[in-house]
C-alpha positions in Angstrom: 0.0 0.0 0.0 1.1 3.6 -0.6 2.4 5.6 2.3 -0.2 8.2 3.3 1.0 11.6 4.4 -1.0 14.1 6.3 0.2 17.7 7.0 -1.2 20.2 9.5 -0.2 23.1 11.7 0.5 22.2 15.3 -2.7 23.0 17.1 -3.3 23.2 20.8 -5.1 20.3 22.3 -7.0 19.9 19.0 -10.4 18.5 18.2 -11.4 14.9 17.4 -11.0 15.5 13.6 -7.3 16.3 14.0 -6.7 12.9 15.6 -8.9 11.2 13.0 -6.5 12.6 10.5 -3.5 11.2 12.4 -5.2 7.8 12.6 -5.6 7.7 8.9 -1.9 8.6 8.1 1.3 6.7 8.1 3.3 10.0 8.3 2.1 13.2 9.9 4.0 16.5 9.4 3.5 19.5 11.7 3.9 22.7 9.7 5.8 24.7 12.3 7.7 27.2 10.1 4.9 29.2 8.6 3.6 32.6 10.0 1.7 32.4 13.2 -2.0 33.5 13.0 -3.3 35.4 16.0 -6.2 33.8 17.9 -6.3 30.7 15.8 -6.4 27.1 16.9 -2.7 27.2 17.2 -3.0 28.8 20.7 -6.5 28.1 21.7 -9.3 25.6 21.6 -12.9 25.3 22.8 -14.1 23.3 25.8 -17.6 23.0 27.1 -18.9 25.1 30.0 -22.3 25.4 31.6 -23.3 28.2 29.2 -21.8 26.4 26.1 -18.4 26.4 24.4 -15.7 28.6 25.8 -12.1 29.3 24.8 -9.1 27.8 26.5 -6.3 30.1 25.3 -2.5 30.0 25.7 -1.4 33.7 26.1 1.5 34.3 23.8 4.2 36.8 23.1 5.0 37.3 19.4 5.9 39.8 16.7 4.0 40.1 13.4 5.6 37.8 11.0 6.9 35.3 13.5 6.7 31.7 12.6 4.8 29.3 14.9 8.1 27.9 16.2 9.2 31.5 17.2 6.1 32.2 19.3 6.4 31.6 23.0 3.9 31.6 25.9 3.7 35.1 27.5 3.4 33.8 31.1 4.8 30.6 32.7 1.8 29.6 34.8 -0.7 29.1 32.0 -0.8 25.3 32.3 -1.9 25.5 35.9 -4.6 28.0 34.9 -5.8 25.7 32.2 -5.9 22.8 34.6 -7.9 24.8 37.1 -10.4 25.6 34.3 -10.6 22.0 33.2 -11.1 20.7 36.8 -13.9 23.2 37.3 -15.7 22.2 34.0 -15.1 18.5 34.0 -14.7 17.2 37.6 -18.1 15.6 37.4 -17.6 14.0 34.0 -17.9 10.2 33.9 -14.2 9.5 33.0 -12.6 12.4 34.9 -10.9 10.3 37.6 -9.6 7.9 35.0 -7.8 10.5 32.9 -7.1 13.5 35.2 -3.8 12.4 36.5 -2.3 11.8 33.0 -3.8 15.0 31.6 -2.4 17.0 34.6 1.0 15.3 34.1 1.1 16.2 30.4 0.3 19.9 31.0 2.6 20.4 33.9 5.6 18.7 32.2 5.4 20.7 29.0 8.7 21.9 27.6 9.2 25.6 28.3 9.9 26.5 24.8 8.0 27.6 21.7 4.3 27.0 20.9 5.0 24.6 18.1 7.1 22.3 20.4 4.5 22.5 23.1 1.6 21.6 20.8 3.6 18.8 19.2 4.5 17.4 22.6 0.8 17.3 23.5 -0.4 15.8 20.2 2.2 13.1 20.1 1.7 12.0 23.7 -2.1 12.0 23.4 -1.7 10.0 20.1 0.4 7.5 21.9 -2.3 7.1 24.6 -4.9 6.5 21.9 -2.7 3.9 20.2 -1.9 6.0 17.2 1.6 5.6 15.9 2.4 7.4 12.6 5.9 8.8 12.1 5.9 12.4 13.1 8.0 15.1 11.6 8.1 18.9 11.7 8.4 20.8 8.4 11.3 22.7 9.9 13.2 19.4 10.1 12.7 18.9 6.3 14.9 20.7 3.8 11.9 22.3 1.9 11.4 26.0 1.8 8.7 28.5 0.9 5.2 29.2 2.0 2.5 26.5 2.4 1.0 26.1 -1.1 0.4 23.1 -3.3 4.0 23.2 -4.5 5.4 23.2 -1.0 3.0 20.5 0.2 4.1 18.4 -2.8 7.8 18.9 -1.8 7.1 17.9 1.8 5.3 14.8 0.8 8.0 13.8 -1.7 10.7 14.4 0.9 9.2 11.8 3.3 7.4 9.5 0.9 8.6 9.9 -2.8 5.6 8.1 -4.2 3.2 8.7 -1.3 -0.4 9.8 -1.1 -1.3 13.3 0.3 -4.2 13.2 2.6 -6.2 16.4 2.5 -9.1 17.6 4.5 -12.3 18.4 2.4 -12.1 22.0 3.5 -9.1 22.4 1.2 -11.1 21.4 -1.9 -11.6 25.0 -2.9 -8.0 25.9 -3.2 -5.9 22.7 -3.7 -5.4 21.2 -7.1 -5.2 17.4 -7.0 -3.8 17.3 -10.5 -0.6 19.0 -9.4 0.0 16.2 -6.9 -0.7 13.5 -9.6 1.7 15.3 -12.1 4.4 15.1 -9.4 4.0 11.4 -9.1 2.0 11.5 -5.9 -1.5 10.2 -4.9 -4.2 12.5 -3.6 -7.1 11.7 -1.3 -9.7 13.7 0.6 -10.4 12.7 4.2 -14.1 12.8 4.9 -14.6 13.2 8.6 -18.1 13.0 9.9 -18.1 14.2 13.5 -19.5 11.4 15.8 -22.0 12.3 18.4 -21.3 11.3 22.0 -23.0 12.0 25.3 -22.1 15.5 26.5 -24.7 15.5 29.2 -26.4 18.4 27.5 -28.2 19.4 24.3 -27.7 20.5 21.6 -24.5 18.6 20.8 -21.5 20.8 20.4 -19.0 19.5 17.7 -15.5 20.7 17.2 -14.4 20.9 20.9 -11.0 19.9 22.2 -10.4 16.1 22.3 -10.3 16.6 26.1 -14.1 17.0 26.0 -14.3 13.5 24.6 -11.6 12.2 26.9 -13.2 13.3 30.2 -16.5 11.7 29.1 -15.4 8.5 27.4 -11.9 7.8 28.9 -8.8 6.6 27.1 -10.1 3.5 25.4 -13.5 5.0 24.7 -11.9 8.0 22.9 -9.5 5.7 21.1 -12.4 3.5 19.9 -14.3 6.6 18.7 -11.3 7.8 16.7 -10.5 4.4 15.2 -14.1 3.4 14.5 -14.6 6.5 12.4 -11.2 6.7 10.8 -10.4 5.0 7.5 -8.0 5.5 4.7 -9.8 8.1 2.7 
């Protein structure tokens, strides 16, 4: 079978669809050397509060034009603040006791470096807990330059899998050209993620929250089962 390569910016404690993409890939590349976008999913994600979704945000210090790997947290105690918020919101969730110690350990042991490294650390460790084991790379580790466009994506895929298949989210259908990948000797597939509905103990169901929302409700194996049962090679 062809090697499937997925590429994405390193997001903070991302949603279920992010891990679905990881589950469907043999190689996953974090694009960490592109310009940081203020108030994006790179430094924040939504969790569920009594009044509905609310943001969990990493305060950052940056200058316009900085790449993601050049952005650093603005304060040192933000992991503790996030843990306080998560404890308040999810202490009564069904799987809280099962997962809390590990979640706390992950957040308190984060490297005190850049945002890209922090997010990659979280994603890789959570993936391991879910039983997902693609090969992980950062784009800054690969000798390919330029902005993220079809041409750069092609070069990234070719660098790690010369005849591989690029796995794209359907949201990119409006601006990516599959023919370019085929002309470069690569395959191209869209990943069709249908967000599963799970019990959030409230209605209406809120999709797109951090994977932690699933984790506190379903536990490690329940979350892994949800990811794997909906993931397929697109």
